[in-house]
N, C-alpha and C positions, 0 to 999 in steps of 0.2 A: 715362670719359674727362673728362667735365665736371667731376667732384670734381677730377682730377688738374690740370687746366688752371687752375681757380681757386685751388687751393691753391699750385700753382706761381708764379703771377703775383703774388698778394698776399703769400704767405710771401716770396718774393725780395725785394719792394718793403718791406716793413715790416723785414726782416732788414737790409737795406742802408741803409735810413733810420736805424734804431736804431743799428747799428753806426758809420756816418759821424758821426751826432750824438754819440754818447757819445765817440768818438775827438777830435771837435774841442772838446768841452767839456774833456776831461781836457788836452789839448795846448795849447789857444790861449786859454784862460780863466784866470781868478784863482780857480778853485774850490779851497777848502782841502781838504787832504789828498791831494793829487793821486796820490801813490804808491799810497796805500791804495786809491783809486777805481779806477787801472789795475788793480791785482790782482784786484778784484771784478769789473771787467768782464770780465777773462779767466777767471775760476774756472768759468763754466759750461761751458767746454771739458771739464772733468774730469768732468761728468754727461752719460752717454750719453742720446740722445734718447729711447730706450725706457725708461731709469731715470726720466727727467724725467716721461714720460707715465705710468709707474706710480705716480709719487709723486702726481700730479694726480688720476688715476682713483681712487686709494685715498683721497683726500681728499673728493672729489665726483665724482658721474657727470654732472654738468651740463656737463662739459668735452667730453662725447662729442658733439660737433657740430663744423660748420665753423669757427665762431669758435674753439672750443677747439682743434681741430687747427692753426689759424693761430697761436694763442698758444704753444703748446707748440713748435712747430717754429722759431718766431722767437727763443723764449728759448734754444733749444738751439743754433741756428746763427749767431746775430748775431756771435758772436766770430770766425768765419770771414771777415767784413768788417771788424770793429773792429780786430785784429790788423795786418794789411797797411795800414791806413789811418793807424794810429799810426805804424807805422814810416815811411810815406811823409811824413807831416807832420813828422816829427823830422828827415828828410833834406832837407826842402824849406828853401831859402834864405829866411830872413824878409825879405830885403831886397825881393822881389818883392811881397810883401804891403805893406810899408811904402811903397813906392813908390805902389801903388794908393791907399793912405790919404792920402798926401801929395797926390795928385791929386783929393782931395775925395769918394772913394768912401766909403760906410758899410759897416760890418761885414759885412751881408748881401751887399752887391755885390761886396765884395772876395772873400768866400767863393765865390759862385756864378761869378764872372767870373776869379777867379785862382786860388784855393786849388784848388776841385774839379777844373777842367781839369788841373792839374798832378798830382794825386793820382789821375787817373782809372784809370790802369791797375791800381792797387791795389785800388781800389773794384770795378772790373769783375772783376778776377780773384777776388776774394772772393765777390761776387755769383754768377759762374759755379759756385764751389764749392758754395754753397748751393743752387743750382738742381739741380745733379747729386745732391746729397744728397737733396733733396726727391723727386726721381724715383725713387729707389732705396730711400727709408724704408720699413721694414715694420713693425719692432717696435712703434714709438711709434702709428702709425696704427691698427695692429690692436688694441693696447691702448685707443685712443680710439675704437674702432668706427666709424672713418671709411674706407670703401671707396675705394680707388683702383687704378689699373691694377696696381701692384705686389702689393696684397694679391688681386686677381683672379688674377694670374698664380700666386700661392701655392696658391690655391684650385684651379685647373686642374692643377697639378702633384699636388696632394694626391689627386685624384679620378682623373684619367686618365694622370698621369705623362708630361710632355712631349708633351702632345696637341697638335694643330693651333690651337686656341683659345689655348693659352697661348704658342705660337710667335708667333701674330699679334699679341697683347698686347705681348710683348717687343719686336717690330718697331716697334710705335707708340712705345715708350719710347725706341727707338734715333732715331726720327724727331724726338721731342721733344728729344733732346740734340743733334742736328746742328742744329735751330734754334736753340737756345741759343748753340752754338758760333759760328754764323754771325753772330748778333746782336751777341755780344761782339767778334767780330773787326771787325765794322763800326763799332762805337762806339769800340773801340781806336784804330783808325787806324794810320796808318805814321809819324807824327811822332817824330823821334828824341829822347830824353830824357836821354841821357847827357852828362856833362861831366866835366872833368879835376878841378876844384876843387870843394869842397862848399860855397863861399860864405864869409862872413865868420863867424867863430867867436864868436857872443855869444847871449845870452839872448833869446828871443823877447819882445816887449812883449805881455804878457798882456791880453786884453780884461777889462775891470771888469764884473762881473756886477751889482754894485750892488744894487738892490731886486729883481733876478730871482735872486738867489743862494738863497732859501729853496727857490723852485719848481723850479731846478736839481737842488738837493740831494735834494729830495723824489724828483725823477725818477729820478735815479741810485740812491738808497736803494729805490725801488720795484722798479726792474730787477733789483737784486741779490737782494732779497728774493724775488721772482717766480720768477728763474731758479735760484736756488742755495738759498735758505732753504726754499721749500716742498719740494722733492724730499728734502733732508736730514733736515729734520723729519719728513717722513712715514716715511722709513725707519728713523730713529731710533725712532720710535713703534712701528712694527711689530716692531722688534727687541727692545724692552722689554716691549711688551703682547701679542705674537703669541702665539697658543696652540700654533702650529707651530714655534717658534723653537729647536727642537733643533739642535745644531750640532757636527759633528765637525772638531776644530781640524787633524788630519792632512789631511783632504779640503780645508779651506779652504786651508791653507799649499800643498798640492800644486797646486791652481788657480792660486795666485798665481805660483808658481815658473814654471808652465807659460805663463801669460800674458805674464809678463815676458819669458821667452825669445823667444817668437814675436814680440813687439812689438820688441824690439831687433832680431831678425834681419829682420823685415819692413822696418823703417826704413832698414836700411842697403842692402838689396838695391833697394828701390825708389828711393832717392837716388842710387845709383850707376848705376842704368838711367836716370834722369831727365837726367843731366848731358849725355851725347852728344846726346840729343834736343834739348835747349835750346841747346847749342852751335851745333848746325846751324841751328836756327830763328833764333838772333840774329846769328851771325856770317856765315851763308850764306842770307840771305833769298831766297825764291823760292817758287814754287808747289809744287815737290816737297818741300822742306823743311817748308813751313807745313802740307802735307797730312800729312806724317809726325806733326809736332807734335799737330795736331788729332785724328789717328786714335787717339792715346793715350785720349782722353776718351770715345769712343763707348761701349765695354764699361762703363765705370764709370756709364752711365745706367741700366743694367739691375740688377735685384736681385741680390744676391749668390747666391741659390740657382739663378739662370739661368745664371750663370759657373760656379758649383760642377757643376752637372749637365752642362754641356758639357764640362768638364774630365773628370768622370767617364767619359762616353760616350768620349771621345778616348782616355783612358788605358787603359779596358777593351778597346777595339777595336784601339788601335794600339800601346800600350805596357803591357801588362797588369802589368808590375813596378811602374809608378809608382803604381797604384791603392792608395789609403789609405797613402800616405807622407808624410813631412814636406814633401819637394820638391814634390809636387802642391800641398800647402797653401800654400807660400810663393809658387808660381806664382800660385794664386788671389788672394792678397793684391797681389801685383805687378800683376795686371790690374786690380783693384778700386781701388787707391790709388796707382798711377802718376800720375794727375793731380793729386793734392795735391802730389806732390813737384815735379812740373813747374811748376806754379803759383809754389811757393815759389821754386824755383831760378832760374826765369824772371826774377822780379822783381829779384833780385840781378844776375844776368848782363846785364840791360839797362842797369844803372847803372855797368857797367864800361867805360870808354871803349876801342875798339879800338886807339886811337892809342898807348896804353901798351903794347900787346902788340907792336904794329909796331915801336917804339922799341927795345924790348928785344931784337927780333930783329935790328934794324940794328946793335946793338952786339955781336953775335955770339952770342947765346943761342939754344940750340937749342929746338925745340918743347917739350920736356920740361922745359927750365929756364924757359922763360915760364911754362908752366902752374904749375911749383912755386914760382917767385920773384914772379911777378906776379898772375897771375890766381888762384890758390888762396887766397892771403891776402886778397884782397878778397871773394871769393865764400864763404869759410870759414862765416863767420855765417850766410849763407844755406842752405848745406849742412846746418848743425846744425839750423836751424830746420825744413827739410824732413824731416830725419829724425825729429825730435820729433813733427812734425805726423802723419807716417805711423805711427809708432809708437803715437801716441794713437789713430788709427783702427783700428789692428790689434787693440789690447788690447780695444776694444769692439765688434768685428765679431761677429756672429752667425749668420746664415744659412749662409754659405759655410763657416763653421768646423764647423756641425753636420755638413755631408755630407763635407767634404774631410779632416778631422782624422783620424789614424790611431785605431785602436780603442783605447778607453781613455784617450784624450786629452781632457781636460776643461779648458775655461778658465772665468774668472769669469763671462763673459757667458752661456756655454751652461748653467752651473750656475743662474744667476739665472733664466734664462728656462725652464728645467725645472720649477723650483719655482714661478716666477710663473703659468705656464701652468697648473699643476695647483691654482692657488689657495691655495699654501701660502706666503702673504705673510710670515709670520715667518721661514720657513726661507730665503726668498730674500733679506730683508734684508741679512744678513752678507755675502753675495757681492757686492751691490750696493754696500754701503759700502766694501767691500775695492777694488771696481773703481773707485771713485771716488778713494779714497786712492792707488791705484796709478797714477792718471792725473795727480795733483798733481804729481810732478816734470816730467813733460812739459810741462804747462801752464805751471808756473813758468819753465822755460827759454824758451818761446814768449814769454812775458811780457817776461822780461829782454831777449831778442834784439830785441824790437821797440822798446825805448827805449834801445838803445845809444847812446852819444854820436855825435853827428854828425861 
């Protein structure tokens, strides 16, 4: 529990700090090569945490410590804060910052007193996702030999299969999740942030870095090298020099096709399920709707194996025909990754003024026409972002897929883990590299959507 608490606290703080700092530098300063840096800051999303951990462990065993675990999870999850923060900064009217500057406030005062409160929903939503991922992370922490509640649950299930000790640990994880949800809700507040206009359409006045430019460039470069360069270089080295690097092209392509199909299907299902939840929470605020929205996060705080075993138990006892079917696997993905879709969709819905929908109704549009002609065009980019985010998560999911996938179904993640756990690092490297390459389109889409024109 102590390991989980201290990793959760420091991991969320460092991920939020790094994500916000990188977003502010890219969007508000005159750093050269802004577009390239944005791509590099988003790129670590394409590297699963367990692949990142594999890259570091295969390089040096010194990372098998608390500091190493914090470093790896921060480098893996800071883009979850960076992306929504960039999007929020892009939508923020520069006039509010210019007014604060005209009143004599310095850059730091403008950031902490004007900018940060305005983009706080995006930052808090990203930090909440980081916290939930840290609570449920297994692969990276197992490779880093850092015991947490999640790894303890896996050990209990492996020895006694769903014993009371494992159930108790799972309930503790749920308690941590509820604590995170309550804290995020308290910090978010109820202040409305939507408006009809997007402000004056003009370029933001960039803050000059001057003599600090080399230091900032060094920081951005170091982040990109540590988060992306090290795991990719390690995988490439094992692919070239590994003695167990035998590869069956047919098996690799089969795993690629399966992973891609499951990712697309999971992204569509989770996004479709998130829309009514967010619509109720945003348009009909109240205790019941807030409870419904918050309830979707609870199961995501538990490891995938806990959700998977619960679904296996229910399917065997209640609906045996569902056992080891694609429908049961998609249901597991829906439970695990619905929070990602809800956070992404809600960030868009909150910026759609309800007055526009009311005007459309007053002009004779039916509910369906309002949704098609007013709401959908405004939330479309957010829906695409949510689907891409879920698809990225599905393609890298490990533990639930191992238990719920139909017989003979193998994804890139499960093949990589099978070889890596057998210390066949050379054989595991091609699947890990293919997993990274498969994640690139979703990462690119998220990067593009986050910098769409205001």
